[in-house]
Structures are given as C-alpha cells and as structure tokens.
C-alpha positions as CSV (number, residue, x, y, z in Angstrom):
1,M,14.7,68.7,26.9
2,S,13.8,66.5,24.3
3,A,13.9,62.9,24.1
4,A,16.8,61.0,22.5
5,L,18.7,57.8,21.9
6,A,20.9,56.2,24.7
7,P,24.2,55.4,23.6
8,D,23.3,51.7,23.7
9,G,21.2,52.7,20.4
10,H,17.7,52.6,22.1
11,Y,15.2,55.0,22.7
12,M,15.3,57.1,25.8
13,S,12.2,59.1,27.0
14,A,12.8,62.7,28.0
15,Q,11.1,61.5,31.3
16,A,13.5,58.7,31.6
17,L,16.1,61.8,30.6
18,R,14.9,63.8,34.2
19,G,15.6,60.8,36.3
20,V,18.9,60.1,35.1
21,M,19.5,63.9,35.2
22,G,18.5,63.9,39.3
23,R,20.3,60.8,40.4
24,P,22.0,61.6,43.7
25,G,25.5,63.0,43.8
26,Y,25.2,64.0,40.2
27,M,25.6,67.3,38.4
28,S,25.4,68.3,35.3
29,E,27.4,71.5,35.2
30,R,30.4,69.0,36.6
31,D,29.9,66.0,34.8
32,L,27.9,66.6,31.1
33,F,30.0,67.7,28.7
34,V,28.1,68.6,25.3
35,A,29.5,69.6,21.9
36,E,27.6,72.4,20.3
37,I,27.6,73.8,16.8
38,A,25.9,76.7,15.8
39,G,23.5,76.8,18.7
40,T,22.8,73.2,18.2
41,V,23.7,70.3,20.5
42,V,25.2,67.3,18.1
43,G,26.9,65.5,20.9
44,Y,27.1,64.7,25.1
45,L,29.5,62.6,27.2
46,D,28.0,62.0,30.3
47,I,30.1,60.8,33.5
48,N,28.8,58.3,35.8
49,A,31.2,58.2,38.9
50,E,31.0,54.7,40.7
51,T,33.5,55.4,43.4
52,R,32.9,52.3,45.5
53,I,34.4,50.3,42.5
54,G,37.3,52.9,41.2
55,R,35.5,53.1,38.0
56,A,33.6,56.1,35.4
57,V,30.9,55.2,33.2
58,L,31.0,57.2,30.0
59,E,28.0,57.4,28.1
60,V,28.6,59.2,24.7
61,L,27.1,59.7,21.7
62,V,27.2,61.7,18.6
63,L,24.4,62.9,16.1
64,P,25.3,60.8,12.7
65,E,26.0,63.2,10.6
66,Y,28.5,64.7,12.6
67,R,30.2,61.3,13.6
68,Q,33.3,61.7,11.3
69,R,34.0,65.0,12.4
70,G,36.4,63.7,15.9
71,I,33.8,65.1,18.4
72,A,33.7,61.5,20.1
73,R,37.4,62.2,20.6
74,E,37.6,65.6,21.5
75,L,34.6,65.2,24.2
76,Y,36.8,62.3,25.7
77,R,39.7,64.6,26.2
78,Q,37.9,67.6,28.1
79,A,36.1,64.8,30.0
80,A,38.8,62.5,30.9
81,P,40.3,65.2,33.8
82,R,37.0,65.0,35.6
83,A,36.4,61.1,35.2
84,K,39.9,61.1,36.8
85,A,39.1,63.6,39.3
86,T,36.6,61.2,40.8
87,G,39.2,58.8,41.9
88,A,38.1,56.0,39.4
89,K,41.1,54.2,38.2
90,V,39.0,52.7,34.7
91,A,36.9,54.6,32.4
92,H,34.1,51.9,30.8
93,V,32.0,52.6,27.6
94,N,29.5,50.1,26.5
95,V,28.4,50.1,22.9
96,R,26.3,47.7,20.6
97,E,28.6,45.1,19.0
98,E,27.3,46.3,15.5
99,N,28.2,49.6,15.6
100,T,31.9,49.1,14.1
101,T,32.5,52.9,13.8
102,G,32.0,53.4,18.0
103,R,33.8,50.6,18.5
104,L,36.9,52.1,16.3
105,V,36.4,55.6,17.7
106,L,37.0,53.7,21.1
107,E,39.9,51.8,20.4
108,K,42.0,54.2,18.7
109,A,41.7,56.6,21.9
110,G,43.2,53.2,24.1
111,F,39.6,51.4,25.2
112,N,39.8,47.9,24.8
113,P,36.8,45.3,24.9
114,V,36.6,43.4,28.4
115,R,33.0,42.0,28.8
116,R,30.1,41.1,26.4
117,F,26.0,41.7,27.5
118,Y,23.1,40.3,25.9
119,E,20.3,42.0,25.3
120,M,17.1,39.6,25.1
121,K,13.5,40.2,24.2
122,M,10.3,38.2,24.7
123,D,6.4,38.2,23.7
124,L,4.5,38.5,26.8
125,S,1.0,36.6,25.0
126,V,3.1,33.4,25.8
127,V,4.5,34.2,29.3
128,P,3.9,30.9,31.8
129,E,2.0,31.1,34.6
130,P,3.2,32.3,37.9
131,S,3.1,29.6,40.4
132,T,0.4,29.5,43.8
133,S,2.0,26.9,45.4
134,T,5.4,28.6,46.6
135,A,6.7,28.7,49.8
136,F,7.7,32.2,49.9
137,T,5.4,35.3,50.7
138,M,5.5,37.5,47.5
139,R,4.8,41.0,47.4
140,C,5.6,44.6,46.1
141,L,7.9,46.9,47.8
142,Q,6.7,49.1,50.5
143,A,7.9,52.7,51.2
144,G,10.4,52.4,54.4
145,E,12.2,48.9,53.3
146,E,14.7,50.7,50.7
147,A,17.7,49.5,53.2
148,N,16.7,46.2,53.1
149,L,16.4,45.9,49.5
150,A,20.1,47.9,49.4
151,G,21.2,45.1,51.7
152,L,19.5,42.4,49.7
153,Q,21.3,43.9,46.4
154,N,24.6,44.0,47.5
155,R,24.1,40.3,49.2
156,C,23.4,39.3,45.5
157,F,25.7,41.0,43.6
158,T,29.3,41.7,45.2
159,D,31.3,39.8,43.3
160,S,29.5,40.6,39.8
161,W,31.2,42.4,37.1
162,G,30.2,45.9,37.2
163,Y,28.1,45.9,40.3
164,N,28.5,49.4,42.3
165,P,26.8,49.0,45.2
166,N,23.8,50.9,46.1
167,T,22.5,53.1,49.0
168,A,19.0,53.5,50.6
169,A,19.2,57.0,49.6
170,E,19.8,55.8,45.8
171,I,16.9,53.1,45.9
172,E,14.6,55.4,47.3
173,Y,15.2,58.2,44.8
174,A,14.8,55.6,42.1
175,C,11.7,54.3,43.8
176,N,10.1,57.8,43.4
177,T,10.9,57.8,39.7
178,T,7.3,57.3,37.9
179,E,9.4,54.6,35.8
180,N,10.3,53.0,39.2
181,A,7.2,52.9,41.0
182,R,7.5,50.7,43.8
183,D,4.6,48.3,42.8
184,L,7.0,47.3,39.8
185,I,9.6,45.8,42.9
186,F,8.9,42.2,43.5
187,L,9.7,41.0,47.2
188,A,10.4,37.2,48.0
189,I,10.1,36.6,51.5
190,D,11.0,33.8,54.1
191,M,9.2,34.8,57.0
192,D,11.0,38.5,58.0
193,R,13.7,37.8,55.9
194,L,14.1,39.3,52.4
195,V,15.8,36.6,50.3
196,G,15.0,37.6,46.6
197,Y,13.8,40.5,44.6
198,H,12.4,41.4,40.8
199,W,12.8,45.0,39.9
200,M,11.1,46.1,36.8
201,N,10.8,49.4,34.9
202,I,8.3,50.1,32.0
203,E,10.0,52.0,29.0
204,H,8.7,54.1,26.0
205,N,10.0,53.6,22.4
206,E,9.9,56.7,19.8
207,Q,6.6,55.5,18.6
208,G,5.3,55.7,22.5
209,E,4.5,52.4,22.9
210,S,5.1,51.2,26.2
211,Q,7.6,48.0,27.0
212,G,8.2,46.4,30.0
213,R,12.2,45.9,31.2
214,A,13.3,43.5,34.1
215,S,16.2,45.3,35.2
216,M,17.6,43.5,38.1
217,L,17.0,40.0,39.5
218,G,18.8,38.8,42.5
219,V,18.2,36.0,45.0
220,D,20.1,35.8,48.5
221,P,23.1,32.9,47.8
222,D,21.8,31.3,51.0
223,Y,18.2,30.7,48.8
224,R,19.6,29.7,45.5
225,G,18.4,27.0,43.8
226,K,14.7,27.1,45.0
227,D,13.2,28.4,41.9
228,I,12.8,31.6,43.5
229,G,14.2,33.6,40.9
230,R,11.9,32.0,38.3
231,E,8.9,32.9,40.6
232,L,9.8,36.2,40.6
233,M,10.4,36.6,37.1
234,L,7.2,35.1,36.2
235,L,5.3,37.5,38.4
236,G,7.1,40.0,37.3
237,M,6.5,39.1,33.4
238,A,2.4,38.9,34.7
239,C,2.2,42.3,35.8
240,L,3.4,43.6,32.8
241,K,1.3,41.1,30.5
242,G,-1.7,42.5,33.2
243,R,-0.8,45.8,32.7
244,G,-1.5,45.3,28.4
245,L,2.1,45.3,27.6
246,R,3.1,43.1,24.6
247,I,7.0,43.0,24.7
248,A,9.7,42.5,27.6
249,R,13.6,43.1,27.5
250,L,16.1,42.5,29.7
251,T,20.0,43.0,29.3
252,V,22.0,40.2,31.0
253,D,26.1,39.4,31.3
254,S,27.0,36.6,28.7
255,E,29.1,34.7,31.5
256,N,26.4,34.6,33.9
257,L,25.2,31.1,32.3
258,A,22.7,30.5,35.2
259,A,20.9,33.6,34.6
260,N,21.1,33.1,30.7
261,N,19.5,29.6,31.3
262,L,16.5,31.0,33.3
263,Y,15.5,33.7,31.1
264,H,15.8,31.5,27.8
265,S,13.6,28.8,29.6
266,I,11.3,31.5,30.6
267,G,10.5,32.7,26.7
268,F,12.7,35.4,26.5
269,K,15.3,35.2,23.1
270,K,18.7,37.1,21.9
271,S,17.8,40.2,20.4
272,D,21.2,42.1,20.1
273,T,25.3,42.4,21.7
274,S,26.6,44.8,23.2
275,L,30.5,45.2,24.3
276,W,31.8,47.2,27.5
277,Y,35.2,48.8,26.5
278,E,37.7,49.6,29.1
279,K,40.5,52.2,29.4
280,A,42.6,52.8,32.7
281,L,42.7,56.3,34.0
282,Q,45.3,56.7,36.8
C-alpha cells in the first residue's frame, strides 16, 4: 500500500490510508472499486456509507494521465448499485473548486453542487497564548470516555449539514490509530459534564513533513457564547506548536459563519475551496 493523493488533492500517507481502510463496518472487497490497466491501478472509487443520514460519500481518484479515458464514469457506473444497496438516498462527492475537469465529469454524470467548504491554514508561530483563567477544566480525553464524547458530538452537530452521528466504537477505533491519539483530543468540562471538545490530527505531506489539522471543534449548545471554543482552539494550537509543528490546517463549511469568524480571529486564513456535489440514488 503506497502513499497517494487524496481525492481533494491533499497528500495521504500510507499510515492514514490504512486507518481509513480499517474503519468499523467497512469491507474493501465490497466498498472499494479499482481501475487497473496492464497490472497497474490507475484509479479507484471508495464508498463510505453513512446510513444514519441516508447518504453515501464517494471518494474518486484517477491518475492524471488517465483522466481522459472515461475511467471515473465507469467506476461510478459499477459502484452505483452498491451505493444504492446501502440504503443511501443520495451520493456525495467532494472536489476542489479549481478542478474543472473533475467538476465537469460529475456534472455530466448528473451530480449538482450543493455546498462549498473552505480549507484554512495557520502559521503556528503567531498563535496567541491560551487563557489560564477559564472557568472550565481543560484536559485530554481518557480511555473509557468515548461514549461521553460521542454523545457530545451528536448534541453539537445533529443539525449540521453532512454530519453522520458517531458511535463510541467508531471513536475508540479512531483514537487507537496513530494520528488520532487521545492526547490530541482536548475536552472542556464543567463539574462532571463534558461541554466542549477539540479533536486534532497530525498529518504528513509528500515531503514527510508533519502538519497539524483541527478536525472537529464542538461546544454543547447550552454552553455556547462562553468562549469555550476559542480556548479549546488556542490550547490545541499551542499543543501542536509545542510539538515542533509549523503549520495547522482545517476545513470549514462556508455557511458556518460563527466558526469562520472564530478561525479568522485566531489567525487562520483561507487557502483553498472545495465543493460538495450531490446526486439522488433512489
């Protein structure tokens, strides 16, 4: 298994790819379709069935020199029956906005753009110091707290576009992968109640350099407006900086104005844009 570019154009290490392939409920023999020419894999389509919200997320990649051969369309033709069999009502594909070829292929296949997301980047050398006067306890996730974290995530994001509710088993699996260790998940606690969290990853680019990623930031709806999200973000960025990382990235829904304003205030700047495309399956 070799490293490759993810469908959104960013580098994916072999280690990260193994984590994706091993996720609960996933079977590559059933959910991964590959295109092969003369013994070489030149493209693939991966199905991530999010049955709790009735969608199938398709990740599609074809090597640049083979993109004019209709391989992506053929992969979708063969994978569509499997996507429908999951019970999903829609298929979603994420593509960089500047990828005009990929967008044209999707539109010809009947997909329509439905959501825009921003990729943001921050120079960790300028990260503000986290506050030391917060009224909430801030610490890392501990083993055995996965169910509490799943409950908080689902309270935070139930009405958010594209959010598939998590389970404790899925969180435990993610925590046990190298790039999602528990010491990169910061919690905010009020007495005995979990009220906020910031989940980070450490990624590696094509040159083997490490970069931080703020994967998820959530605050209990009952506790919003108390600067918990900001303090969790600053704590996380300080942690990444302390590990010697220079850059942090995140992805945010363009329509989530509160999150966009928070990230800008901390020092993140937009670096790229992607579009989510949708097609009805049923």
